[in-house]
DRENPA-3360 file (N, C-alpha, C; in nm, 2 decimals, always signed):
BEGIN
1 = MERYVRTY = +12.91/+20.98/+23.44/+12.95/+21.11/+23.41/+13.00/+21.19/+23.54 ~ +12.94/+21.16/+23.65/+12.98/+21.23/+23.77/+13.12/+21.20/+23.81 ~ +13.16/+21.07/+23.79/+13.30/+21.03/+23.82/+13.40/+21.10/+23.72 ~ +13.35/+21.11/+23.60/+13.44/+21.18/+23.50/+13.46/+21.33/+23.54 ~ +13.36/+21.39/+23.58/+13.37/+21.53/+23.62/+13.46/+21.55/+23.74 ~ +13.45/+21.46/+23.84/+13.53/+21.46/+23.95/+13.68/+21.44/+23.92 ~ +13.70/+21.34/+23.83/+13.84/+21.31/+23.79/+13.90/+21.42/+23.70 ~ +13.82/+21.47/+23.61/+13.87/+21.57/+23.52/+13.79/+21.70/+23.53;
9 = PSARSFLK = +13.81/+21.77/+23.64/+13.72/+21.89/+23.65/+13.77/+22.01/+23.56 ~ +13.69/+22.02/+23.45/+13.72/+22.13/+23.36/+13.59/+22.19/+23.31 ~ +13.59/+22.30/+23.25/+13.47/+22.36/+23.20/+13.40/+22.27/+23.10 ~ +13.48/+22.21/+23.01/+13.43/+22.13/+22.91/+13.35/+22.01/+22.97 ~ +13.41/+21.94/+23.07/+13.35/+21.82/+23.12/+13.22/+21.86/+23.20 ~ +13.22/+21.97/+23.27/+13.10/+22.02/+23.34/+12.99/+22.05/+23.24 ~ +13.02/+22.12/+23.13/+12.92/+22.16/+23.04/+12.86/+22.04/+22.96 ~ +12.95/+21.94/+22.93/+12.89/+21.82/+22.87/+12.80/+21.75/+22.97;
17 = YAKFNEFE = +12.84/+21.74/+23.09/+12.76/+21.67/+23.19/+12.62/+21.74/+23.21 ~ +12.62/+21.88/+23.21/+12.50/+21.95/+23.23/+12.41/+21.93/+23.11 ~ +12.47/+21.94/+22.99/+12.39/+21.92/+22.87/+12.33/+21.78/+22.86 ~ +12.41/+21.68/+22.90/+12.36/+21.54/+22.91/+12.24/+21.53/+23.00 ~ +12.25/+21.59/+23.11/+12.13/+21.58/+23.21/+12.01/+21.66/+23.15 ~ +12.03/+21.77/+23.08/+11.92/+21.84/+23.03/+11.86/+21.77/+22.91 ~ +11.94/+21.73/+22.81/+11.88/+21.69/+22.68/+11.85/+21.54/+22.68 ~ +11.94/+21.46/+22.74/+11.92/+21.31/+22.74/+11.84/+21.26/+22.85;
25 = LKNYDSAR = +11.87/+21.30/+22.97/+11.80/+21.25/+23.09/+11.67/+21.34/+23.12 ~ +11.66/+21.45/+23.06/+11.55/+21.55/+23.09/+11.54/+21.58/+23.24 ~ +11.65/+21.58/+23.31/+11.66/+21.61/+23.45/+11.71/+21.75/+23.47 ~ +11.61/+21.85/+23.46/+11.64/+21.99/+23.46/+11.70/+22.04/+23.59 ~ +11.65/+21.99/+23.70/+11.70/+22.03/+23.83/+11.85/+21.99/+23.85 ~ +11.88/+21.87/+23.81/+12.02/+21.83/+23.81/+12.11/+21.91/+23.72 ~ +12.06/+21.94/+23.60/+12.14/+22.02/+23.51/+12.16/+22.16/+23.57 ~ +12.06/+22.22/+23.64/+12.08/+22.35/+23.70/+12.19/+22.34/+23.81;
33 = EIYERTLT = +12.18/+22.24/+23.89/+12.28/+22.22/+24.00/+12.42/+22.20/+23.94 ~ +12.43/+22.13/+23.83/+12.56/+22.12/+23.76/+12.62/+22.25/+23.71 ~ +12.53/+22.33/+23.65/+12.58/+22.46/+23.61/+12.62/+22.55/+23.73 ~ +12.55/+22.54/+23.83/+12.59/+22.61/+23.95/+12.72/+22.56/+24.01 ~ +12.73/+22.43/+24.01/+12.86/+22.37/+24.06/+12.98/+22.41/+23.97 ~ +12.95/+22.42/+23.84/+13.06/+22.46/+23.75/+13.12/+22.60/+23.80 ~ +13.04/+22.69/+23.84/+13.08/+22.82/+23.88/+13.15/+22.82/+24.02 ~ +13.11/+22.72/+24.10/+13.17/+22.72/+24.23/+13.29/+22.62/+24.24;
41 = DLDEDEVL = +13.29/+22.51/+24.17/+13.40/+22.41/+24.18/+13.52/+22.44/+24.10 ~ +13.50/+22.51/+23.99/+13.62/+22.54/+23.91/+13.70/+22.65/+23.96 ~ +13.83/+22.65/+23.93/+13.92/+22.77/+23.96/+13.86/+22.89/+23.90 ~ +13.88/+23.00/+23.97/+13.83/+23.13/+23.91/+13.90/+23.16/+23.78 ~ +14.02/+23.13/+23.76/+14.09/+23.15/+23.63/+14.02/+23.08/+23.52 ~ +13.99/+22.95/+23.54/+13.92/+22.88/+23.44/+13.79/+22.93/+23.40 ~ +13.71/+22.98/+23.50/+13.58/+23.04/+23.48/+13.60/+23.16/+23.39 ~ +13.70/+23.24/+23.43/+13.72/+23.37/+23.35/+13.77/+23.34/+23.21;
49 = ENPRIFQN = +13.83/+23.23/+23.19/+13.88/+23.20/+23.05/+13.77/+23.14/+22.96 ~ +13.66/+23.10/+23.02/+13.55/+23.03/+22.95/+13.42/+23.10/+22.97 ~ +13.40/+23.21/+22.89/+13.27/+23.28/+22.91/+13.15/+23.20/+22.86 ~ +13.18/+23.09/+22.79/+13.06/+23.01/+22.74/+12.99/+22.94/+22.86 ~ +13.06/+22.93/+22.98/+13.00/+22.87/+23.10/+12.88/+22.96/+23.13 ~ +12.90/+23.09/+23.13/+12.78/+23.18/+23.17/+12.68/+23.18/+23.06 ~ +12.73/+23.17/+22.93/+12.64/+23.18/+22.82/+12.55/+23.05/+22.81 ~ +12.61/+22.93/+22.83/+12.53/+22.81/+22.83/+12.43/+22.81/+22.95;
57 = FANFEERR = +12.48/+22.85/+23.07/+12.39/+22.85/+23.18/+12.27/+22.95/+23.16 ~ +12.30/+23.06/+23.11/+12.19/+23.16/+23.08/+12.09/+23.10/+22.97 ~ +12.15/+23.04/+22.87/+12.07/+22.98/+22.76/+11.98/+22.87/+22.82 ~ +12.03/+22.79/+22.91/+11.95/+22.69/+22.98/+11.84/+22.75/+23.05 ~ +11.86/+22.86/+23.12/+11.75/+22.92/+23.20/+11.65/+22.98/+23.10 ~ +11.69/+23.03/+22.99/+11.60/+23.09/+22.89/+11.51/+22.98/+22.84 ~ +11.57/+22.86/+22.81/+11.49/+22.75/+22.76/+11.39/+22.70/+22.86 ~ +11.42/+22.72/+22.99/+11.33/+22.67/+23.09/+11.23/+22.78/+23.12;
65 = GEFERARL = +11.24/+22.90/+23.06/+11.15/+23.01/+23.08/+11.18/+23.09/+23.20 ~ +11.30/+23.08/+23.26/+11.34/+23.16/+23.37/+11.42/+23.28/+23.32 ~ +11.35/+23.38/+23.27/+11.42/+23.49/+23.21/+11.49/+23.58/+23.31 ~ +11.43/+23.59/+23.42/+11.50/+23.68/+23.53/+11.63/+23.61/+23.57 ~ +11.63/+23.48/+23.59/+11.75/+23.41/+23.63/+11.86/+23.43/+23.52 ~ +11.81/+23.42/+23.40/+11.91/+23.43/+23.29/+11.97/+23.57/+23.29 ~ +11.89/+23.67/+23.31/+11.94/+23.81/+23.31/+12.04/+23.82/+23.43 ~ +12.01/+23.77/+23.54/+12.10/+23.78/+23.66/+12.23/+23.70/+23.63;
73 = IYVHAVKT = +12.23/+23.60/+23.55/+12.35/+23.52/+23.52/+12.44/+23.61/+23.43 ~ +12.38/+23.68/+23.33/+12.45/+23.77/+23.25/+12.51/+23.89/+23.33 ~ +12.43/+23.94/+23.43/+12.49/+24.05/+23.51/+12.60/+24.00/+23.60 ~ +12.59/+23.88/+23.65/+12.69/+23.81/+23.73/+12.82/+23.79/+23.64 ~ +12.80/+23.75/+23.52/+12.91/+23.73/+23.43/+12.99/+23.85/+23.40 ~ +12.92/+23.96/+23.38/+12.98/+24.09/+23.35/+13.07/+24.13/+23.47 ~ +13.01/+24.12/+23.59/+13.08/+24.15/+23.71/+13.20/+24.06/+23.74 ~ +13.18/+23.93/+23.72/+13.28/+23.83/+23.75/+13.40/+23.85/+23.66;
81 = MKLDTEVR = +13.37/+23.87/+23.53/+13.48/+23.88/+23.43/+13.53/+24.02/+23.42 ~ +13.49/+24.11/+23.52/+13.53/+24.25/+23.52/+13.51/+24.32/+23.39 ~ +13.40/+24.29/+23.33/+13.36/+24.37/+23.21/+13.28/+24.49/+23.24 ~ +13.24/+24.50/+23.37/+13.15/+24.61/+23.41/+13.22/+24.75/+23.39 ~ +13.35/+24.75/+23.39/+13.42/+24.88/+23.36/+13.39/+24.93/+23.22 ~ +13.36/+24.84/+23.13/+13.33/+24.87/+22.99/+13.19/+24.91/+22.97 ~ +13.10/+24.88/+23.07/+12.96/+24.91/+23.05/+12.94/+25.06/+23.09 ~ +12.89/+25.14/+22.99/+12.87/+25.28/+23.01/+12.75/+25.31/+23.09;
89 = SKSDQRFK = +12.73/+25.43/+23.14/+12.61/+25.46/+23.23/+12.48/+25.43/+23.15 ~ +12.48/+25.46/+23.02/+12.35/+25.44/+22.95/+12.33/+25.29/+22.94 ~ +12.43/+25.21/+22.91/+12.41/+25.07/+22.91/+12.38/+25.01/+23.04 ~ +12.43/+25.07/+23.15/+12.41/+25.02/+23.28/+12.26/+25.03/+23.31 ~ +12.19/+25.13/+23.27/+12.05/+25.14/+23.29/+11.98/+25.03/+23.22 ~ +12.02/+25.00/+23.10/+11.95/+24.89/+23.02/+11.98/+24.76/+23.09 ~ +12.10/+24.74/+23.15/+12.14/+24.62/+23.22/+12.05/+24.59/+23.34 ~ +12.00/+24.70/+23.40/+11.92/+24.68/+23.52/+11.78/+24.65/+23.48;
97 = SSNVFNSH = +11.74/+24.67/+23.36/+11.61/+24.64/+23.31/+11.59/+24.48/+23.31 ~ +11.46/+24.44/+23.30/+11.43/+24.30/+23.30/+11.44/+24.23/+23.17 ~ +11.50/+24.30/+23.07/+11.51/+24.25/+22.94/+11.64/+24.16/+22.92 ~ +11.62/+24.03/+22.90/+11.73/+23.94/+22.89/+11.81/+23.97/+22.76 ~ +11.74/+24.01/+22.66/+11.81/+24.03/+22.53/+11.91/+24.14/+22.55 ~ +11.87/+24.25/+22.61/+11.97/+24.36/+22.63/+12.09/+24.31/+22.71 ~ +12.07/+24.24/+22.82/+12.17/+24.18/+22.90/+12.27/+24.10/+22.82 ~ +12.21/+24.01/+22.74/+12.29/+23.93/+22.65/+12.37/+24.01/+22.55;
105 = QIFKTCLC = +12.31/+24.11/+22.49/+12.38/+24.19/+22.40/+12.50/+24.27/+22.46 ~ +12.48/+24.32/+22.58/+12.59/+24.39/+22.65/+12.70/+24.29/+22.68 ~ +12.67/+24.17/+22.73/+12.76/+24.07/+22.76/+12.85/+24.04/+22.63 ~ +12.78/+24.02/+22.52/+12.85/+23.99/+22.39/+12.94/+24.11/+22.35 ~ +12.89/+24.23/+22.36/+12.96/+24.35/+22.32/+13.09/+24.36/+22.41 ~ +13.08/+24.34/+22.54/+13.19/+24.35/+22.62/+13.30/+24.25/+22.59 ~ +13.25/+24.13/+22.56/+13.35/+24.02/+22.53/+13.42/+24.05/+22.40 ~ +13.35/+24.11/+22.30/+13.41/+24.14/+22.17/+13.51/+24.25/+22.19;
113 = RRQKRQNR = +13.48/+24.35/+22.27/+13.58/+24.46/+22.30/+13.70/+24.40/+22.37 ~ +13.68/+24.31/+22.46/+13.79/+24.25/+22.53/+13.88/+24.17/+22.44 ~ +13.82/+24.09/+22.35/+13.90/+24.01/+22.25/+13.98/+24.10/+22.16 ~ +13.91/+24.21/+22.11/+13.98/+24.30/+22.02/+14.11/+24.36/+22.09 ~ +14.09/+24.40/+22.22/+14.20/+24.46/+22.29/+14.31/+24.35/+22.31 ~ +14.28/+24.23/+22.34/+14.38/+24.13/+22.36/+14.45/+24.10/+22.22 ~ +14.37/+24.10/+22.11/+14.44/+24.08/+21.98/+14.53/+24.19/+21.95 ~ +14.49/+24.31/+21.98/+14.57/+24.43/+21.95/+14.70/+24.42/+22.03;
121 = NYTTIT = +14.69/+24.38/+22.16/+14.81/+24.37/+22.25/+14.90/+24.26/+22.20 ~ +14.84/+24.15/+22.15/+14.91/+24.04/+22.10/+14.99/+24.08/+21.97 ~ +14.93/+24.15/+21.88/+15.00/+24.19/+21.76/+15.11/+24.29/+21.78 ~ +15.10/+24.37/+21.89/+15.21/+24.46/+21.91/+15.32/+24.39/+21.98 ~ +15.30/+24.29/+22.05/+15.40/+24.21/+22.12/+15.48/+24.13/+22.02 ~ +15.42/+24.07/+21.93/+15.49/+23.98/+21.83/+15.55/+24.05/+21.72;
% end
């Protein structure tokens, strides 16, 4: 799998490799390293186009019981994807709390708003 990821570096191949390490090999440290490498090795554009990278990484940390790490991943995702301009001051206070569920909900809400805006722009163009 490592050779496959090196040959075809894409979000899909990294995520498959990380899930293989987690579920089949039960090598959680390696899976965590792969998720981290996904964010560093891929082009920034590809990371921005695939929010599931952040979502899968945060879900992995939640399964491992690392809720604070999962919350930080969601916070990082919002900042990286420039969704933080959509987070209002009230939501920002919730985002700073230690509740992973709130962070996840804000992440999903921002992504939905972004997709609606893109769909609206697409329909006006065509």
